[in-house]
C-alpha positions as CSV (number, residue, x, y, z in Angstrom):
1,X,0.0,0.0,0.0
2,X,1.2,3.5,-0.7
3,X,1.5,5.9,2.2
4,X,1.0,9.6,2.0
5,X,4.2,11.6,2.6
6,X,3.4,13.5,5.8
7,X,6.9,14.6,6.9
8,X,7.4,18.3,7.3
9,X,10.9,19.6,6.4
10,X,12.4,22.9,7.3
11,X,13.1,23.7,3.7
12,X,9.4,24.2,3.2
13,X,9.7,27.4,5.3
14,X,12.4,29.0,3.2
15,X,10.1,31.1,1.1
16,X,8.7,33.1,3.9
17,X,11.4,32.5,6.6
18,X,14.1,34.4,4.8
19,X,12.0,37.4,4.1
20,X,10.5,37.4,7.7
21,X,13.9,37.1,9.4
22,X,15.5,39.7,7.1
23,X,12.6,42.1,7.5
24,X,12.3,41.9,11.3
25,X,16.0,42.1,11.8
26,X,16.4,45.0,9.4
27,X,13.5,46.9,10.9
28,X,14.8,46.5,14.5
29,X,18.4,47.3,13.7
30,X,18.0,50.1,11.2
31,X,15.4,51.9,13.2
32,X,17.3,51.5,16.4
33,X,20.5,52.7,14.8
34,X,18.7,55.7,13.4
35,X,17.2,56.6,16.8
36,X,20.5,56.1,18.6
37,X,22.3,58.3,16.1
38,X,19.6,61.1,16.4
39,X,19.5,60.8,20.2
40,X,23.3,61.0,20.4
41,X,23.2,64.3,18.5
42,X,21.3,65.9,21.4
43,X,18.0,66.1,19.5
44,X,14.8,66.5,21.6
45,X,12.7,63.4,22.2
46,X,10.0,64.5,19.8
47,X,12.5,64.7,17.0
48,X,13.9,61.3,17.9
49,X,10.4,59.8,17.8
50,X,9.5,61.5,14.5
51,X,12.7,60.3,12.9
52,X,12.0,56.8,14.1
53,X,8.4,56.8,12.6
54,X,9.8,58.1,9.3
55,X,12.4,55.4,9.4
56,X,9.7,52.7,10.0
57,X,7.5,53.9,7.1
58,X,10.3,54.4,4.6
59,X,12.0,51.2,5.6
60,X,8.9,49.1,5.3
61,X,8.1,50.5,1.9
62,X,11.7,50.0,0.7
63,X,11.8,46.4,1.9
64,X,8.6,45.6,0.2
65,X,9.6,47.2,-3.1
66,X,13.1,45.7,-2.9
67,X,11.8,42.2,-2.2
68,X,9.1,42.4,-4.9
69,X,11.5,43.6,-7.5
70,X,14.3,41.0,-6.7
71,X,11.9,38.1,-6.3
72,X,10.0,39.1,-9.4
73,X,13.3,38.9,-11.3
74,X,13.9,35.4,-10.0
75,X,10.3,34.5,-10.9
76,X,10.8,35.8,-14.5
77,X,13.9,33.8,-14.9
78,X,12.2,30.7,-13.6
79,X,9.3,31.2,-16.1
80,X,11.7,31.8,-19.0
81,X,13.6,28.6,-18.2
82,X,10.3,26.6,-17.9
83,X,9.1,28.0,-21.2
84,X,12.3,27.0,-22.9
85,X,12.2,23.6,-21.3
86,X,8.6,23.1,-22.4
87,X,9.6,24.0,-26.0
88,X,12.5,21.5,-25.9
89,X,10.2,18.8,-24.6
90,X,7.7,19.4,-27.4
91,X,10.5,19.5,-30.1
92,X,12.7,16.6,-28.9
93,X,11.1,14.4,-26.2
94,X,13.5,11.5,-26.7
95,X,16.5,13.7,-26.3
96,X,15.0,15.2,-23.1
97,X,14.3,11.8,-21.7
98,X,17.9,10.8,-22.3
99,X,19.1,14.0,-20.7
100,X,17.0,13.3,-17.6
101,X,18.2,9.7,-17.5
102,X,21.8,10.9,-17.7
103,X,21.2,13.2,-14.6
104,X,20.0,10.2,-12.6
105,X,23.0,8.1,-13.8
106,X,25.3,10.9,-12.5
107,X,23.6,10.6,-9.2
108,X,24.5,6.9,-8.9
109,X,21.4,5.2,-10.5
110,X,22.1,2.3,-12.9
111,X,21.5,3.3,-16.6
112,X,18.6,0.8,-17.1
113,X,16.9,2.0,-13.9
114,X,17.6,5.6,-14.7
115,X,16.0,5.3,-18.1
116,X,13.0,3.6,-16.7
117,X,12.6,6.3,-14.0
118,X,12.9,9.0,-16.6
119,X,10.3,7.4,-18.8
120,X,7.8,7.0,-15.9
121,X,8.3,10.5,-14.5
122,X,8.0,12.1,-18.0
123,X,4.8,10.1,-18.6
124,X,3.4,11.5,-15.3
125,X,4.7,15.1,-15.6
126,X,7.5,15.7,-18.0
127,X,7.9,19.5,-17.4
128,X,7.7,19.0,-13.6
129,X,10.4,16.3,-13.7
130,X,12.8,18.5,-15.7
131,X,12.0,21.6,-13.6
132,X,12.9,19.7,-10.4
133,X,15.8,17.6,-11.5
134,X,17.4,19.6,-14.3
135,X,16.6,23.2,-13.3
136,X,16.4,22.8,-9.6
137,X,13.0,24.4,-9.4
138,X,10.5,23.0,-6.8
139,X,7.4,24.0,-4.9
140,X,9.6,24.8,-1.9
141,X,11.9,27.3,-3.7
142,X,9.6,28.8,-6.3
143,X,9.7,32.6,-6.2
144,X,6.6,34.3,-4.8
145,X,7.1,38.1,-5.1
146,X,3.9,39.2,-3.4
147,X,4.4,36.9,-0.4
148,X,8.0,38.1,-0.1
149,X,7.1,41.8,-0.3
150,X,4.2,41.6,2.2
151,X,6.2,39.5,4.6
152,X,9.2,41.9,4.5
153,X,7.1,45.0,5.0
154,X,5.1,43.5,7.9
155,X,8.1,42.1,9.7
156,X,10.1,45.3,9.2
157,X,7.3,47.3,10.8
158,X,7.1,44.8,13.6
159,X,10.8,44.9,14.2
160,X,10.9,48.7,14.1
161,X,8.0,48.9,16.6
162,X,10.3,47.9,19.5
163,X,12.7,50.9,19.5
164,X,9.8,53.2,18.8
165,X,7.9,51.9,21.8
166,X,11.0,52.3,23.9
167,X,11.4,55.9,22.8
168,X,7.8,56.6,23.8
169,X,8.0,55.2,27.3
170,X,11.7,55.7,28.3
171,X,12.8,58.7,30.2
172,X,14.5,61.4,28.2
173,X,17.7,61.3,30.3
174,X,18.6,57.7,29.5
175,X,16.9,57.4,26.1
176,X,20.0,56.3,24.2
177,X,20.8,53.6,26.7
178,X,17.2,52.3,26.8
179,X,16.9,52.1,23.1
180,X,20.3,50.4,22.6
181,X,19.5,47.8,25.4
182,X,16.1,47.0,24.1
183,X,17.5,46.7,20.5
184,X,20.2,44.2,21.6
185,X,17.6,42.2,23.6
186,X,15.3,42.2,20.5
187,X,18.1,41.2,18.2
188,X,19.0,38.3,20.5
189,X,15.4,37.1,20.5
190,X,15.2,37.4,16.7
191,X,18.4,35.5,16.3
192,X,17.2,32.7,18.5
193,X,13.8,32.6,16.9
194,X,15.2,32.5,13.4
195,X,17.7,29.8,14.2
196,X,15.0,27.7,15.9
197,X,12.6,28.1,13.0
198,X,15.3,27.3,10.5
199,X,17.0,24.5,12.4
200,X,20.3,26.4,12.7
201,X,22.6,26.7,15.7
202,X,21.0,29.2,18.1
203,X,24.2,30.3,19.8
204,X,26.0,31.1,16.6
205,X,23.0,33.0,15.2
206,X,22.5,35.0,18.4
207,X,26.2,36.1,18.5
208,X,26.1,37.0,14.8
209,X,23.1,39.3,15.0
210,X,24.1,40.8,18.4
211,X,27.6,41.6,17.1
212,X,26.5,43.4,14.0
213,X,23.7,45.2,15.9
214,X,26.0,46.6,18.5
215,X,28.5,47.6,15.8
216,X,25.8,49.4,13.8
217,X,24.4,51.3,16.7
218,X,27.9,52.2,18.0
219,X,28.8,53.7,14.6
220,X,25.7,55.8,14.3
221,X,26.0,57.0,17.9
222,X,29.5,58.2,17.1
223,X,28.4,59.9,14.0
224,X,25.5,61.6,15.8
225,X,27.8,62.7,18.6
226,X,30.4,64.1,16.3
227,X,28.3,65.9,13.9
228,X,25.5,66.8,16.3
229,X,22.9,66.7,13.5
230,X,19.3,67.0,14.4
231,X,17.2,65.0,11.9
């Protein structure tokens, strides 16, 4: 009896996980760095808050546009390759079957078995077989521009909300320290969450995001202190 494949693999999450982690991390880090830089310049709290809100809106829109354009380019390339493959299958199905069989032979399958597998897969879904095994395109990795754009925008805004909330409730005297501390805590949580969702090493991910986060905020704080620019 055949058994339905019920296993759930982490690779199935890659389409939205990459955009979600990138968006939240960028929203938290870029907005925190902007706020820290402005706060270090000696700007009043209202100016710091306004700059943070502007950073959130601009960043979310930028992330959405950037993800949509880049993933759309990937999608266009995939569609072009699939159209070319479909034309080749229509023009020379035997040659395409031999090509598919050769791919399986390179992977260690016996020639007779490889040919039989190629024939059966092409009889079932010839374009799908070539897309998966020749082009490396699968349902897990297929480009989804709208999904990537919306995920990036939403998660960027969610990440940026933490430093903005900190500015709103923190005392003016220690604003810079409060924002930096909350940002580092948020980055650590995001690093751990992303690593857990993706099955990666949590400690390494946390150290990586925390290091670059502290570095980014330190640089913007120095710039704000040196130039004293009120945004």
